[in-house]
Each structure stands twice: as structure tokens, then as C-alpha cells.
N, CA, C, O and the ligand as a Tripos MOL2 file, in Angstrom:
@<TRIPOS>MOLECULE
protein
  225   223    57     0     0
PROTEIN
NO_CHARGES

@<TRIPOS>ATOM
      1 N           7.4520    2.1690   -9.4120 N.3       1 MET1
      2 CA          6.1520    1.8000   -9.8490 C.3       1 MET1
      3 C           5.3470    0.4740   -9.3100 C.2       1 MET1
      4 O           5.7590   -0.6830   -9.3910 O.2       1 MET1
      5 N           4.1850    0.8830   -8.7800 N.am      2 ALA2
      6 CA          3.4320   -0.2550   -8.2270 C.3       2 ALA2
      7 C           2.0820   -0.3790   -8.7650 C.2       2 ALA2
      8 O           1.6680    0.5450   -9.4640 O.2       2 ALA2
      9 N           1.4800   -1.1920   -8.5830 N.am      3 ILE3
     10 CA          0.0060   -1.4530   -8.8650 C.3       3 ILE3
     11 C          -1.0100   -1.5860   -7.8200 C.2       3 ILE3
     12 O          -0.7950   -2.5790   -7.1240 O.2       3 ILE3
     13 N          -2.0340   -0.9260   -7.4810 N.am      4 CYS4
     14 CA         -3.2010   -0.9560   -6.5260 C.3       4 CYS4
     15 C          -3.4510   -2.2600   -6.6700 C.2       4 CYS4
     16 O          -3.2890   -2.7240   -7.7980 O.2       4 CYS4
     17 N          -3.8930   -3.1440   -5.6000 N.am      5 PRO5
     18 CA         -4.3690   -4.3750   -5.7680 C.3       5 PRO5
     19 C          -5.7480   -4.2990   -5.7540 C.2       5 PRO5
     20 O          -6.3850   -5.3390   -5.9220 O.2       5 PRO5
     21 N          -6.3260   -3.2400   -5.5810 N.am      6 GLU6
     22 CA         -7.8750   -3.2150   -5.5740 C.3       6 GLU6
     23 C          -8.3460   -2.6980   -6.8070 C.2       6 GLU6
     24 O          -9.3660   -3.1570   -7.3220 O.2       6 GLU6
     25 N          -7.6330   -1.7010   -7.3680 N.am      7 CYS7
     26 CA         -8.1940   -1.2560   -8.6770 C.3       7 CYS7
     27 C          -7.4240   -1.3770   -9.7610 C.2       7 CYS7
     28 O          -7.8880   -1.1260  -10.8730 O.2       7 CYS7
     29 N          -6.0890   -1.7950   -9.5790 N.am      8 GLU8
     30 CA         -4.9060   -1.9970  -10.5810 C.3       8 GLU8
     31 C          -4.4640   -0.7630  -11.2090 C.2       8 GLU8
     32 O          -3.9070   -0.7470  -12.3070 O.2       8 GLU8
     33 N          -4.7520    0.4390  -10.4000 N.am      9 ALA9
     34 CA         -4.3040    1.6820  -11.3000 C.3       9 ALA9
     35 C          -2.8510    1.7650  -10.8370 C.2       9 ALA9
     36 O          -2.4940    1.5000   -9.6890 O.2       9 ALA9
     37 N          -2.0770    2.1400  -11.7840 N.am     10 PRO10
     38 CA         -0.7100    2.3690  -11.4570 C.3      10 PRO10
     39 C          -0.3150    3.5920  -10.8620 C.2      10 PRO10
     40 O          -0.6070    4.7170  -11.2660 O.2      10 PRO10
     41 N           0.6210    3.1860   -9.5120 N.am     11 LEU11
     42 CA          0.8550    4.1310   -8.4290 C.3      11 LEU11
     43 C           2.1210    4.5600   -8.9420 C.2      11 LEU11
     44 O           2.9390    3.7990   -9.4580 O.2      11 LEU11
     45 N           2.2990    6.0770   -8.7550 N.am     12 ASP12
     46 CA          3.7290    6.5590   -9.2500 C.3      12 ASP12
     47 C           4.3710    6.6580   -7.9180 C.2      12 ASP12
     48 O           4.2980    7.7500   -7.3540 O.2      12 ASP12
     49 N           4.9490    5.7450   -7.3680 N.am     13 ILE13
     50 CA          5.8160    5.5510   -6.1270 C.3      13 ILE13
     51 C           7.0200    4.9140   -6.2750 C.2      13 ILE13
     52 O           7.1030    3.7650   -6.7080 O.2      13 ILE13
     53 N           8.1560    5.7230   -5.8750 N.am     14 GLU14
     54 CA          9.4800    5.1680   -6.0780 C.3      14 GLU14
     55 C           9.8880    4.3280   -4.8800 C.2      14 GLU14
     56 O           9.7830    4.7630   -3.7330 O.2      14 GLU14
     57 N          10.3130    3.2310   -5.1380 N.am     15 ASP15
     58 CA         10.7240    2.2340   -3.8080 C.3      15 ASP15
     59 C          11.6130    3.0940   -2.8250 C.2      15 ASP15
     60 O          11.6050    2.8160   -1.6260 O.2      15 ASP15
     61 N          12.2460    3.9560   -3.2270 N.am     16 GLU16
     62 CA         13.0910    4.8300   -2.1880 C.3      16 GLU16
     63 C          12.2910    5.5970   -1.2500 C.2      16 GLU16
     64 O          12.6940    5.9500   -0.1420 O.2      16 GLU16
     65 N          10.9090    5.8920   -1.8290 N.am     17 GLN17
     66 CA         10.1270    7.0570   -0.9950 C.3      17 GLN17
     67 C           9.3670    6.2760    0.1960 C.2      17 GLN17
     68 O           9.0150    6.8850    1.2070 O.2      17 GLN17
     69 N           9.1300    4.8730    0.0200 N.am     18 VAL18
     70 CA          8.5380    4.2340    1.1810 C.3      18 VAL18
     71 C           9.3080    3.1270    1.5700 C.2      18 VAL18
     72 O          10.2240    2.6010    0.9380 O.2      18 VAL18
     73 N           8.8020    2.7880    2.7920 N.am     19 LYS19
     74 CA          9.4650    1.5560    3.6470 C.3      19 LYS19
     75 C           8.4150    0.6050    3.9800 C.2      19 LYS19
     76 O           7.2190    0.8530    4.1320 O.2      19 LYS19
     77 N           9.0510   -0.5900    4.0790 N.am     20 GLU20
     78 CA          8.0830   -1.7630    4.5460 C.3      20 GLU20
     79 C           7.1300   -1.2900    5.8450 C.2      20 GLU20
     80 O           7.4970   -0.5740    6.7780 O.2      20 GLU20
     81 N           5.9020   -1.8440    5.6610 N.am     21 GLY21
     82 CA          4.8500   -1.4340    6.7480 C.3      21 GLY21
     83 C           4.3620   -0.0420    6.4720 C.2      21 GLY21
     84 O           3.3050    0.1500    7.0740 O.2      21 GLY21
     85 N           4.6960    0.8360    5.8830 N.am     22 GLN22
     86 CA          4.1570    2.1280    5.5590 C.3      22 GLN22
     87 C           2.6400    2.0140    4.8640 C.2      22 GLN22
     88 O           2.2980    1.1820    4.0240 O.2      22 GLN22
     89 N           2.0700    2.7590    5.2700 N.am     23 VAL23
     90 CA          0.5130    2.7360    4.6440 C.3      23 VAL23
     91 C           0.2930    3.9180    3.6790 C.2      23 VAL23
     92 O           0.7070    5.0220    4.0330 O.2      23 VAL23
     93 N          -0.2830    3.7890    2.5670 N.am     24 LEU24
     94 CA         -0.5210    4.5330    1.5530 C.3      24 LEU24
     95 C          -1.8880    4.7030    1.1820 C.2      24 LEU24
     96 O          -2.6270    3.7360    1.3650 O.2      24 LEU24
     97 N          -2.3700    5.7540    0.6930 N.am     25 ASP25
     98 CA         -3.9700    5.6890   -0.0210 C.3      25 ASP25
     99 C          -3.7080    5.4120   -1.3190 C.2      25 ASP25
    100 O          -2.6410    5.8280   -1.7700 O.2      25 ASP25
    101 N          -4.3430    4.8830   -1.9290 N.am     26 CYS26
    102 CA         -4.5580    4.8050   -3.6070 C.3      26 CYS26
    103 C          -5.4340    5.9540   -4.1040 C.2      26 CYS26
    104 O          -6.6320    6.1000   -3.8610 O.2      26 CYS26
    105 N          -4.6390    6.7560   -4.8480 N.am     27 PRO27
    106 CA         -5.4530    8.0480   -5.2240 C.3      27 PRO27
    107 C          -6.6250    7.9080   -6.1260 C.2      27 PRO27
    108 O          -7.2820    8.9020   -6.4360 O.2      27 PRO27
    109 N          -6.9380    6.6330   -6.5940 N.am     28 GLU28
    110 CA         -7.8080    6.1770   -7.4670 C.3      28 GLU28
    111 C          -8.9020    5.9660   -6.8750 C.2      28 GLU28
    112 O          -9.9360    6.5620   -7.1780 O.2      28 GLU28
    113 N          -8.8180    5.0520   -5.9110 N.am     29 CYS29
    114 CA        -10.0140    4.4320   -5.2500 C.3      29 CYS29
    115 C         -10.2090    4.5040   -3.7930 C.2      29 CYS29
    116 O         -11.2430    4.1760   -3.2120 O.2      29 CYS29
    117 N          -9.1470    4.9540   -3.2530 N.am     30 GLY30
    118 CA         -8.9600    5.2280   -1.8730 C.3      30 GLY30
    119 C          -8.6150    4.5650   -0.8790 C.2      30 GLY30
    120 O          -8.5490    4.9580    0.2850 O.2      30 GLY30
    121 N          -8.2850    3.1100   -1.4690 N.am     31 ALA31
    122 CA         -8.1450    1.9240   -0.6010 C.3      31 ALA31
    123 C          -6.7230    2.3960    0.2270 C.2      31 ALA31
    124 O          -5.8490    3.1910   -0.1170 O.2      31 ALA31
    125 N          -6.8500    1.6480    1.3460 N.am     32 GLU32
    126 CA         -5.5260    1.8470    2.0510 C.3      32 GLU32
    127 C          -4.6690    0.5120    1.7680 C.2      32 GLU32
    128 O          -5.1110   -0.6230    1.9460 O.2      32 GLU32
    129 N          -3.3170    0.8320    1.2780 N.am     33 LEU33
    130 CA         -2.5020   -0.2220    0.9640 C.3      33 LEU33
    131 C          -1.1970    0.0210    1.9060 C.2      33 LEU33
    132 O          -0.7300    1.1050    2.2560 O.2      33 LEU33
    133 N          -0.7530   -1.2430    2.2060 N.am     34 GLU34
    134 CA          0.4240   -1.2960    2.9650 C.3      34 GLU34
    135 C           1.5920   -1.9770    2.3370 C.2      34 GLU34
    136 O           1.5590   -3.0650    1.7620 O.2      34 GLU34
    137 N           2.7040   -1.1490    2.5290 N.am     35 VAL35
    138 CA          3.9910   -1.4670    1.5520 C.3      35 VAL35
    139 C           4.3060   -3.0320    2.3880 C.2      35 VAL35
    140 O           4.5290   -3.0280    3.5990 O.2      35 VAL35
    141 N           4.2940   -4.0970    1.7270 N.am     36 VAL36
    142 CA          4.9060   -5.3160    2.1900 C.3      36 VAL36
    143 C           6.4030   -5.7280    1.7700 C.2      36 VAL36
    144 O           7.1720   -6.4460    2.4090 O.2      36 VAL36
    145 N           6.6170   -5.1150    0.5780 N.am     37 SER37
    146 CA          7.7930   -5.1240    0.1570 C.3      37 SER37
    147 C           8.4260   -3.9820   -0.7590 C.2      37 SER37
    148 O           7.7400   -3.3590   -1.5700 O.2      37 SER37
    149 N           9.8000   -3.7530   -0.5660 N.am     38 THR38
    150 CA         10.0580   -2.3760   -1.3440 C.3      38 THR38
    151 C          11.1430   -2.9290   -2.5810 C.2      38 THR38
    152 O          11.5540   -2.1310   -3.4240 O.2      38 THR38
    153 N          11.5090   -4.2080   -2.5900 N.am     39 ASN39
    154 CA         12.0520   -4.8030   -3.7040 C.3      39 ASN39
    155 C          11.8460   -6.2320   -3.9450 C.2      39 ASN39
    156 O          12.4140   -7.1890   -3.4200 O.2      39 ASN39
    157 N          10.7380   -6.1950   -5.0210 N.am     40 PRO40
    158 CA         10.2770   -5.3780   -5.6210 C.3      40 PRO40
    159 C           9.2350   -4.5960   -4.9040 C.2      40 PRO40
    160 O           8.7210   -5.1190   -3.9150 O.2      40 PRO40
    161 N           8.8710   -3.4500   -5.2620 N.am     41 LEU41
    162 CA          7.7760   -2.7290   -4.4040 C.3      41 LEU41
    163 C           6.5500   -3.5430   -4.4900 C.2      41 LEU41
    164 O           6.1510   -3.8260   -5.6190 O.2      41 LEU41
    165 N           5.9660   -3.9140   -3.5780 N.am     42 GLU42
    166 CA          4.7000   -4.5680   -3.3830 C.3      42 GLU42
    167 C           3.6470   -4.0310   -2.5350 C.2      42 GLU42
    168 O           4.0420   -3.7050   -1.4150 O.2      42 GLU42
    169 N           2.4440   -3.8580   -2.7680 N.am     43 LEU43
    170 CA          1.4430   -3.2550   -1.9550 C.3      43 LEU43
    171 C           0.4860   -4.4710   -1.5730 C.2      43 LEU43
    172 O           0.3870   -5.4500   -2.3120 O.2      43 LEU43
    173 N          -0.2410   -4.3440   -0.3250 N.am     44 ASP44
    174 CA         -1.1200   -5.1030    0.1050 C.3      44 ASP44
    175 C          -2.3770   -4.3370    0.7210 C.2      44 ASP44
    176 O          -2.3180   -3.4630    1.5860 O.2      44 ASP44
    177 N          -3.5750   -4.8570    0.0810 N.am     45 LEU45
    178 CA         -4.8500   -4.0580    0.4920 C.3      45 LEU45
    179 C          -5.0350   -4.2840    1.9850 C.2      45 LEU45
    180 O          -4.8360   -5.3830    2.5020 O.2      45 LEU45
    181 N          -5.4460   -3.1390    2.6990 N.am     46 ILE46
    182 CA         -5.6170   -3.1150    3.8380 C.3      46 ILE46
    183 C          -7.2070   -3.2960    3.9850 C.2      46 ILE46
    184 O          -7.9270   -2.4170    3.5100 O.2      46 ILE46
    185 N          -7.8000   -4.4500    4.6510 N.am     47 GLU47
    186 CA         -9.3030   -4.4930    4.8150 C.3      47 GLU47
    187 C          -9.7280   -3.4270    5.8700 C.2      47 GLU47
    188 O          -9.0050   -3.1570    6.8280 O.2      47 GLU47
    189 N         -10.7720   -2.9140    5.6800 N.am     48 ASN48
    190 CA        -11.1960   -1.9370    6.6590 C.3      48 ASN48
    191 C         -11.9680   -2.7000    7.8330 C.2      48 ASN48
    192 O         -13.1330   -2.3540    8.0260 O.2      48 ASN48
    193 N         -11.4410   -3.6730    8.6090 N.am     49 ASP49
    194 CA        -12.3000   -4.3380    9.4880 C.3      49 ASP49
    195 C         -12.2600   -3.2210   10.7480 C.2      49 ASP49
    196 O         -11.6630   -2.1450   10.7830 O.2      49 ASP49
    197 N         -13.0190   -3.7890   11.6620 N.am     50 GLU50
    198 CA        -13.3050   -2.9860   12.9220 C.3      50 GLU50
    199 C         -11.8420   -3.1800   13.9210 C.2      50 GLU50
    200 O         -11.2840   -4.2760   13.9750 O.2      50 GLU50
    201 N         -11.4370   -2.2420   14.5130 N.am     51 GLY51
    202 CA        -10.0810   -2.7310   15.3300 C.3      51 GLY51
    203 C          -9.1960   -2.4750   14.3910 C.2      51 GLY51
    204 O          -9.4050   -2.7810   13.2170 O.2      51 GLY51
    205 N          -7.8660   -1.7540   14.8880 N.am     52 GLU52
    206 CA         -6.7550   -1.9060   14.0270 C.3      52 GLU52
    207 C          -5.6250   -2.4910   14.6890 C.2      52 GLU52
    208 O          -5.6720   -2.4880   15.9190 O.2      52 GLU52
    209 N          -4.5830   -3.0090   14.1150 N.am     53 ASP53
    210 CA         -3.5080   -3.8460   14.8950 C.3      53 ASP53
    211 C          -2.4080   -2.5790   14.8500 C.2      53 ASP53
    212 O          -2.1250   -1.9060   13.8590 O.2      53 ASP53
    213 N          -1.9290   -2.4640   16.0610 N.am     54 ASP54
    214 CA         -0.7140   -1.5110   16.1240 C.3      54 ASP54
    215 C           0.6240   -2.1520   15.7040 C.2      54 ASP54
    216 O           0.8800   -3.3560   15.6810 O.2      54 ASP54
    217 N           1.4510   -1.0930   15.3680 N.am     55 GLU55
    218 CA          2.4840   -1.6040   14.8660 C.3      55 GLU55
    219 C           3.5650   -2.0700   16.0510 C.2      55 GLU55
    220 O           3.7800   -1.5780   17.1580 O.2      55 GLU55
    221 N           4.1120   -3.1320   15.4210 N.am     56 ILE56
    222 CA          4.8420   -3.8520   16.8320 C.3      56 ILE56
    223 C           6.4310   -3.2210   16.4910 C.2      56 ILE56
    224 O           7.3680   -3.4670   17.2500 O.2      56 ILE56
    225 ZN         -6.8700    1.5560   -6.0920 Zn       57 ZN57
@<TRIPOS>BOND
     1     1     2 1
     2     2     3 1
     3     3     4 2
     4     3     5 am
     5     5     6 1
     6     6     7 1
     7     7     8 2
     8     7     9 am
     9     9    10 1
    10    10    11 1
    11    11    12 2
    12    11    13 am
    13    13    14 1
    14    14    15 1
    15    15    16 2
    16    15    17 am
    17    17    18 1
    18    18    19 1
    19    19    20 2
    20    19    21 am
    21    21    22 1
    22    22    23 1
    23    23    24 2
    24    23    25 am
    25    25    26 1
    26    26    27 1
    27    27    28 2
    28    27    29 am
    29    29    30 1
    30    30    31 1
    31    31    32 2
    32    31    33 am
    33    33    34 1
    34    34    35 1
    35    35    36 2
    36    35    37 am
    37    37    38 1
    38    38    39 1
    39    39    40 2
    40    39    41 am
    41    41    42 1
    42    42    43 1
    43    43    44 2
    44    43    45 am
    45    45    46 1
    46    46    47 1
    47    47    48 2
    48    47    49 am
    49    49    50 1
    50    50    51 1
    51    51    52 2
    52    51    53 am
    53    53    54 1
    54    54    55 1
    55    55    56 2
    56    55    57 am
    57    57    58 1
    58    58    59 1
    59    59    60 2
    60    59    61 am
    61    61    62 1
    62    62    63 1
    63    63    64 2
    64    63    65 am
    65    65    66 1
    66    66    67 1
    67    67    68 2
    68    67    69 am
    69    69    70 1
    70    70    71 1
    71    71    72 2
    72    71    73 am
    73    73    74 1
    74    74    75 1
    75    75    76 2
    76    75    77 am
    77    77    78 1
    78    78    79 1
    79    79    80 2
    80    79    81 am
    81    81    82 1
    82    82    83 1
    83    83    84 2
    84    83    85 am
    85    85    86 1
    86    86    87 1
    87    87    88 2
    88    87    89 am
    89    89    90 1
    90    90    91 1
    91    91    92 2
    92    91    93 am
    93    93    94 1
    94    94    95 1
    95    95    96 2
    96    95    97 am
    97    97    98 1
    98    98    99 1
    99    99   100 2
   100    99   101 am
   101   101   102 1
   102   102   103 1
   103   103   104 2
   104   103   105 am
   105   105   106 1
   106   106   107 1
   107   107   108 2
   108   107   109 am
   109   109   110 1
   110   110   111 1
   111   111   112 2
   112   111   113 am
   113   113   114 1
   114   114   115 1
   115   115   116 2
   116   115   117 am
   117   117   118 1
   118   118   119 1
   119   119   120 2
   120   119   121 am
   121   121   122 1
   122   122   123 1
   123   123   124 2
   124   123   125 am
   125   125   126 1
   126   126   127 1
   127   127   128 2
   128   127   129 am
   129   129   130 1
   130   130   131 1
   131   131   132 2
   132   131   133 am
   133   133   134 1
   134   134   135 1
   135   135   136 2
   136   135   137 am
   137   137   138 1
   138   138   139 1
   139   139   140 2
   140   139   141 am
   141   141   142 1
   142   142   143 1
   143   143   144 2
   144   143   145 am
   145   145   146 1
   146   146   147 1
   147   147   148 2
   148   147   149 am
   149   149   150 1
   150   150   151 1
   151   151   152 2
   152   151   153 am
   153   153   154 1
   154   154   155 1
   155   155   156 2
   156   155   157 am
   157   157   158 1
   158   158   159 1
   159   159   160 2
   160   159   161 am
   161   161   162 1
   162   162   163 1
   163   163   164 2
   164   163   165 am
   165   165   166 1
   166   166   167 1
   167   167   168 2
   168   167   169 am
   169   169   170 1
   170   170   171 1
   171   171   172 2
   172   171   173 am
   173   173   174 1
   174   174   175 1
   175   175   176 2
   176   175   177 am
   177   177   178 1
   178   178   179 1
   179   179   180 2
   180   179   181 am
   181   181   182 1
   182   182   183 1
   183   183   184 2
   184   183   185 am
   185   185   186 1
   186   186   187 1
   187   187   188 2
   188   187   189 am
   189   189   190 1
   190   190   191 1
   191   191   192 2
   192   191   193 am
   193   193   194 1
   194   194   195 1
   195   195   196 2
   196   195   197 am
   197   197   198 1
   198   198   199 1
   199   199   200 2
   200   199   201 am
   201   201   202 1
   202   202   203 1
   203   203   204 2
   204   203   205 am
   205   205   206 1
   206   206   207 1
   207   207   208 2
   208   207   209 am
   209   209   210 1
   210   210   211 1
   211   211   212 2
   212   211   213 am
   213   213   214 1
   214   214   215 1
   215   215   216 2
   216   215   217 am
   217   217   218 1
   218   218   219 1
   219   219   220 2
   220   219   221 am
   221   221   222 1
   222   222   223 1
   223   223   224 2
@<TRIPOS>SUBSTRUCTURE
     1 MET1         2 RESIDUE 1 A MET
     2 ALA2         6 RESIDUE 1 A ALA
     3 ILE3        10 RESIDUE 1 A ILE
     4 CYS4        14 RESIDUE 1 A CYS
     5 PRO5        18 RESIDUE 1 A PRO
     6 GLU6        22 RESIDUE 1 A GLU
     7 CYS7        26 RESIDUE 1 A CYS
     8 GLU8        30 RESIDUE 1 A GLU
     9 ALA9        34 RESIDUE 1 A ALA
    10 PRO10       38 RESIDUE 1 A PRO
    11 LEU11       42 RESIDUE 1 A LEU
    12 ASP12       46 RESIDUE 1 A ASP
    13 ILE13       50 RESIDUE 1 A ILE
    14 GLU14       54 RESIDUE 1 A GLU
    15 ASP15       58 RESIDUE 1 A ASP
    16 GLU16       62 RESIDUE 1 A GLU
    17 GLN17       66 RESIDUE 1 A GLN
    18 VAL18       70 RESIDUE 1 A VAL
    19 LYS19       74 RESIDUE 1 A LYS
    20 GLU20       78 RESIDUE 1 A GLU
    21 GLY21       82 RESIDUE 1 A GLY
    22 GLN22       86 RESIDUE 1 A GLN
    23 VAL23       90 RESIDUE 1 A VAL
    24 LEU24       94 RESIDUE 1 A LEU
    25 ASP25       98 RESIDUE 1 A ASP
    26 CYS26      102 RESIDUE 1 A CYS
    27 PRO27      106 RESIDUE 1 A PRO
    28 GLU28      110 RESIDUE 1 A GLU
    29 CYS29      114 RESIDUE 1 A CYS
    30 GLY30      118 RESIDUE 1 A GLY
    31 ALA31      122 RESIDUE 1 A ALA
    32 GLU32      126 RESIDUE 1 A GLU
    33 LEU33      130 RESIDUE 1 A LEU
    34 GLU34      134 RESIDUE 1 A GLU
    35 VAL35      138 RESIDUE 1 A VAL
    36 VAL36      142 RESIDUE 1 A VAL
    37 SER37      146 RESIDUE 1 A SER
    38 THR38      150 RESIDUE 1 A THR
    39 ASN39      154 RESIDUE 1 A ASN
    40 PRO40      158 RESIDUE 1 A PRO
    41 LEU41      162 RESIDUE 1 A LEU
    42 GLU42      166 RESIDUE 1 A GLU
    43 LEU43      170 RESIDUE 1 A LEU
    44 ASP44      174 RESIDUE 1 A ASP
    45 LEU45      178 RESIDUE 1 A LEU
    46 ILE46      182 RESIDUE 1 A ILE
    47 GLU47      186 RESIDUE 1 A GLU
    48 ASN48      190 RESIDUE 1 A ASN
    49 ASP49      194 RESIDUE 1 A ASP
    50 GLU50      198 RESIDUE 1 A GLU
    51 GLY51      202 RESIDUE 1 A GLY
    52 GLU52      206 RESIDUE 1 A GLU
    53 ASP53      210 RESIDUE 1 A ASP
    54 ASP54      214 RESIDUE 1 A ASP
    55 GLU55      218 RESIDUE 1 A GLU
    56 ILE56      222 RESIDUE 1 A ILE
    57 ZN57       225 GROUP 0 **** ****
């Protein structure tokens, strides 16, 4: 279980379903969330700035 950092909605995500660097959409507020840690599961809000960073 994780919490959306934008709207604090509980997200029904198992840590086994995601990996670090994966991007998810919050079903409640539509925010883009990046998985920054899987143990414990932690999400970080992705700001919609212009331009996107490519994965390295
Ligand atoms: Zn949200």
C-alpha cells in the first residue's frame, strides 16, 4: 500500500508489482508518480515541467 503524495489517497499497489523508476498514474487525482523506493514502497510526485528526462 502506498499513499499518493499529491492527494494522499491510498493506492492499492503491491511492492512486487512495481519497480524503482516506474511511473504510475494516481487514479484519484491523475498525478504522475514515480516509484522511488519499493521497500518500503514510496512514490514521488512528478512535476509536469516542460521537457522530459529520459531514463538512463
Ligand atoms: Zn493522487
